[in-house]
C-alpha positions in Angstrom: -0.4 0.1 0.3 1.4 3.1 -1.1 2.1 6.5 0.8 -0.3 8.8 0.9 2.3 12.4 1.5 0.1 15.3 2.7 1.1 17.6 -0.4 -0.2 14.4 -3.0 -3.6 14.4 -0.2 -4.1 18.1 -0.6 -4.0 17.6 -4.8 -6.7 15.1 -4.6 -8.7 17.2 -1.9 -8.4 20.2 -3.7 -9.8 18.2 -7.4 -12.6 16.5 -6.1 -13.7 20.6 -4.4 -12.9 21.4 -8.5 -15.1 18.6 -9.6 -17.8 19.3 -6.9 -17.8 23.3 -7.8 -18.0 22.2 -11.5 -20.8 20.0 -10.4 -22.5 22.4 -8.5 -22.3 25.2 -11.4 -23.2 23.4 -14.1 -23.9 19.9 -14.7 -25.7 19.4 -11.7 -29.0 21.1 -13.5 -28.0 19.7 -16.7 -28.3 16.1 -15.3 -31.8 16.9 -13.2 -32.9 18.4 -16.0 -32.3 15.3 -18.4 -33.5 13.4 -16.0 -36.6 15.1 -16.0 -37.1 15.4 -19.6 -36.3 11.3 -19.7 -39.1 10.9 -16.8 -41.5 12.6 -19.0 -41.3 10.9 -22.3 -41.5 7.4 -20.7 -44.8 9.1 -19.6 -43.3 7.7 -15.7 -45.9 9.2 -13.2 -43.6 11.5 -10.8 -45.5 11.6 -7.5 -42.8 13.9 -6.1 -44.2 16.6 -8.1 -47.6 16.8 -5.3 -47.1 20.4 -4.1 -46.0 21.4 -0.5 -46.9 24.0 1.8 -44.2 26.5 2.6 -44.8 27.7 7.0 -44.6 30.5 8.0 -42.0 31.6 10.6 -43.0 30.2 14.5 -45.5 33.9 14.4 -47.5 32.5 12.0 -47.8 28.7 13.1 -50.4 27.5 11.5 -51.5 29.9 8.6 -50.4 29.5 4.7 -48.6 32.1 3.1 -49.9 31.3 -0.2 -46.3 30.1 -1.8 -45.6 26.7 -2.5 -42.8 24.4 -4.1 -43.1 21.4 -5.3 -40.9 18.5 -4.2 -38.6 18.2 -7.0 -38.2 21.9 -6.3 -37.8 21.6 -2.7 -35.3 18.3 -3.4 -33.1 20.2 -5.8 -32.3 22.8 -2.8 -32.0 20.4 -0.7 -29.1 19.4 -2.4 -27.5 21.4 -3.6 -27.7 23.1 0.3 -25.1 19.7 0.3 -23.0 20.0 -2.5 -21.9 23.3 -0.3 -21.3 22.5 2.8 -19.6 19.4 1.5 -17.3 21.8 -0.9 -17.1 24.0 2.3 -15.9 21.4 4.1 -13.4 21.0 1.8 -12.2 24.0 1.0 -11.6 24.2 4.7 -9.5 20.8 5.2 -7.5 22.8 2.1 -6.5 26.1 3.3 -5.5 24.1 6.6 -2.9 21.7 4.3 -1.8 24.7 2.7 -1.7 26.1 6.3 1.0 23.6 7.4 3.3 23.8 4.2 3.9 26.8 5.0 5.0 25.6 8.5 7.4 22.8 7.4 8.3 23.2 3.6 11.1 24.1 4.6 12.0 20.6 5.0 11.8 19.8 1.6 15.4 19.3 -0.5 13.9 21.5 -2.7 13.9 24.3 0.1 17.4 23.1 1.7 18.4 24.3 -2.3 16.5 27.2 -2.7 16.6 29.1 1.0 19.9 31.7 2.5 21.1 31.0 5.8 18.8 33.4 6.9 15.0 32.4 5.5 16.2 28.9 6.8 16.6 29.6 10.9 13.7 31.5 10.7 11.8 28.9 9.3 13.2 26.8 12.2 12.7 29.2 15.1 9.2 29.6 14.2 8.2 25.9 14.1 10.8 25.7 17.2 8.4 27.9 18.6 5.0 26.1 17.8 7.2 22.7 19.1 8.7 23.5 21.7 7.9 20.2 23.4 9.4 17.9 21.3 12.5 19.6 20.2 15.1 21.7 20.9 14.5 25.2 19.5 18.5 26.7 20.1 20.0 23.0 18.9 17.1 22.3 16.0 18.4 25.7 14.6 22.0 25.6 14.6 21.2 21.9 13.4 18.8 23.0 10.4 21.8 25.3 8.8 24.3 22.5 8.8 22.2 20.0 7.8 21.4 22.3 4.5 25.1 22.5 4.1 25.9 18.7 4.5 23.1 18.5 2.2 24.2 20.3 -1.1 27.6 18.0 0.1 26.7 15.4 0.4 24.0 15.0 -3.1 24.3 17.8 -5.1 23.1 16.4 -7.9 20.0 15.1 -5.6 18.6 17.6 -3.7 16.7 19.7 -5.8 14.3 16.5 -5.5 14.9 15.3 -2.4 11.9 14.7 0.0 12.1 14.2 4.1 12.2 10.6 4.0 15.2 10.5 1.4 16.2 12.7 3.8 15.8 10.9 6.8 17.5 8.2 5.1 20.5 9.7 4.8 21.2 10.9 7.8 20.7 6.5 9.3 23.5 6.6 5.9 25.6 8.6 7.0 25.4 8.4 10.7 24.5 11.4 10.9 21.9 11.1 14.0 24.1 12.7 16.6 24.6 15.5 15.3 21.2 16.2 14.1 19.1 14.9 16.4 16.3 17.2 16.4 16.0 18.0 12.5 15.8 13.8 12.8 13.2 14.5 15.4 11.2 16.5 13.5 11.4 14.4 10.4 10.3 11.1 12.1 7.1 13.2 13.1 6.1 14.0 9.5 6.7 10.8 8.8 4.4 9.0 11.7 1.5 11.6 11.1 -1.6 9.5 9.3 -2.8 11.9 6.4 -6.2 12.3 9.0 -4.7 13.8 11.4 -3.0 16.8 9.9 -4.8 19.1 10.2 -5.3 19.3 13.9 -2.0 18.3 14.6 -0.1 20.5 12.3 2.1 17.5 10.2 4.4 19.0 7.4 3.9 18.7 3.7 6.7 16.2 2.1 7.6 18.2 -0.8 7.0 22.3 -1.2 7.2 23.5 -4.4 11.1 24.9 -5.9 
């Protein structure tokens, strides 16, 4: 079973949200109209066309306001409302994953290659403040800048595409755990957190754009 990283999860959420928005905007009405036409053509009795009377607010409970909607219209409204709720939930989750990317994106090989030492230390400092119970902030800031130079020297041709799991493997292969204990901890936190819990615990994305 392949591991679903958070960057891939975010892409899937975005794609699903876009599909639902397209369905909400055009496809739903087209399909609804097509189905209604088919029902009429086949001569199927549409019992759902019985009218329902809309009720006034509780102030006028029991009184009829004279406005009516068919069950078909009622169904259309309910479906659209359900789709809107789903889209809003997906959008919220996508935004949270993007917040995670902002916090942890500097851990990817592409970021280690492109970011200046000052930028890298600033990102590490921000992360350390949020996860002070898990890592030693001062040590982590020093470790990540030195680790950046080490990675550039060990895998100069591969660093841009290196993932977090590959960088962790590099630490193991070159016996660097004692030199970069906090870097390893951050990598392991990311790699052991499931996608479903990522929004709540703010786990890092495996990759950030170069």
